[in-house]
C-alpha positions in Angstrom: -0.1 0.0 0.0 1.7 3.3 -0.9 0.2 5.1 2.1 2.3 2.4 4.6 5.4 2.5 2.2 5.6 6.4 2.5 4.8 6.7 5.9 7.6 4.4 6.4 10.0 6.0 4.6 9.3 9.0 6.2 9.0 7.8 9.8 5.9 8.0 12.3 2.6 8.3 10.8 1.5 10.6 13.0 4.4 13.3 11.8 3.3 16.1 9.5 5.7 14.2 6.4 3.1 11.6 6.6 0.7 13.8 5.3 2.5 15.6 3.2 4.1 13.2 1.6 0.5 11.0 0.7 -0.8 14.5 -0.9 2.6 14.7 -2.8 1.8 11.2 -4.2 -1.7 12.0 -4.8 -0.9 14.8 -6.8 1.7 12.8 -8.9 -0.8 10.4 -9.6 -3.3 12.8 -10.6 -0.7 14.3 -13.1 -0.1 10.7 -14.4 -3.5 10.4 -15.0 -3.8 13.9 -16.7 -0.9 13.0 -19.1 -2.3 9.7 -20.4 -5.6 11.4 -20.7 -4.0 14.6 -22.7 -2.1 11.8 -25.0 -5.1 9.6 -25.4 -7.1 13.1 -26.3 -4.5 13.9 -29.0 -4.9 10.5 -30.5 -8.7 10.7 -30.5 -8.4 14.1 -32.0 -5.9 13.3 -34.7 -8.8 10.3 -35.6 -11.5 13.1 -35.7 -9.2 15.1 -37.9 -8.7 12.4 -40.4 -12.5 12.0 -40.7 -13.0 15.9 -41.2 -10.7 15.6 -43.5 -11.9 12.5 -45.7 -15.5 14.0 -45.9 -13.8 17.6 -46.4 -16.3 18.5 -43.5 -14.5 22.0 -43.4 -15.7 22.8 -47.1 -19.5 21.2 -46.4 -19.7 24.1 -43.3 -18.6 26.9 -45.7 -14.7 27.6 -44.0 -12.1 28.3 -46.3 -9.7 25.9 -45.5 -9.2 22.5 -42.8 -6.8 25.2 -40.8 -9.5 28.1 -40.8 -11.8 25.1 -39.6 -9.9 23.8 -36.7 -8.8 27.4 -35.6 -12.9 28.9 -35.7 -14.8 25.3 -35.3 -12.4 24.1 -33.0 -11.0 26.6 -31.3 -7.1 25.6 -31.6 -4.5 27.9 -31.7 -2.8 28.7 -34.9 -0.1 26.7 -34.0 -2.2 23.4 -32.8 -4.1 24.0 -36.3 -1.0 23.8 -38.5 0.7 21.3 -36.4 -2.6 18.8 -36.1 -3.3 19.6 -40.0 0.3 18.7 -41.0 -0.1 15.6 -38.8 -3.2 14.4 -40.5 -2.4 14.8 -43.8 0.6 12.8 -43.7 -1.1 10.2 -41.7 -3.5 9.6 -44.8 0.1 9.1 -46.7 2.3 7.4 -44.0 -0.4 5.3 -42.2 2.4 4.0 -39.8 2.9 7.5 -38.5 -0.6 7.3 -36.8 0.0 3.6 -35.5 3.0 5.0 -34.2 1.1 7.7 -32.5 -2.0 6.0 -31.2 0.5 3.1 -29.4 2.1 6.1 -27.9 5.5 5.7 -29.5 6.0 9.1 -31.2 5.1 12.0 -29.5 3.4 14.8 -31.8 6.2 17.0 -30.9 8.8 14.8 -33.1 6.0 13.6 -35.4 5.5 17.6 -36.3 9.2 17.6 -37.1 9.4 15.0 -39.3 6.3 15.4 -41.0 7.6 17.6 -43.8 10.5 15.2 -44.5 8.3 12.0 -44.2 7.8 10.0 -47.4 6.6 6.5 -47.9 10.4 5.5 -49.3 11.9 7.1 -46.4 9.3 6.2 -43.4 11.3 3.5 -41.6 14.8 6.2 -41.1 12.5 8.9 -40.0 9.9 7.2 -37.9 12.5 5.5 -35.8 14.4 8.8 -35.2 11.2 10.1 -34.3 10.4 7.4 -31.6 14.2 7.4 -30.4 15.6 10.9 -30.6 15.2 13.4 -28.3 13.7 16.3 -29.7 17.0 18.5 -29.9 19.0 15.6 -31.5 16.3 14.8 -33.9 16.4 18.4 -35.3 20.4 17.8 -35.5 19.6 15.2 -37.8 17.0 16.8 -39.8 19.2 19.7 -40.5 22.1 17.6 -41.5 19.8 15.6 -43.9 17.7 18.5 -45.0 19.3 21.9 -44.9 17.4 23.2 -47.8 14.0 22.7 -46.0 14.6 23.5 -42.3 13.3 26.4 -41.2 15.9 29.4 -41.0 15.6 30.2 -37.4 15.7 26.9 -35.9 18.6 26.1 -38.5 20.5 29.4 -37.0 19.7 28.2 -33.3 21.1 24.6 -33.9 24.3 26.0 -35.8 24.9 27.9 -32.2 24.3 24.5 -30.5 26.4 22.4 -32.8 29.4 24.9 -32.5 29.1 24.7 -28.6 
């Protein structure tokens, strides 16, 4: 039982530390559940957006674009809309991306970075890198392999980091 283990580690059950550590553990557990729910929510949103794009719901509802639909109808930020539209459209081209996101193997942060460069012919390499590399290392790899396509501000930042 968590409470007994925490009490044993912190001393006598009547001490203030017992309550404090129990409360910390409860907060931690709540955060873990919220993070898990967030990841599931992103996966559900991406599935919904796949359906929206497939059926062109945004056209039928008189929105000027998929992006505009995401911002105005779904109240996503401009950055979120850009990210999710890009990932959604790439998932249609490379279905393995959706599978890996659904399984929690790739986070949308790394997916967003590889999407502009991901193709059916290079998917094995870049999906593996997106899965295994931290964001900073993935950015370095992308800059090395796609210097002409890399955003200039991020490229400048990476140049500074590579020199360090």
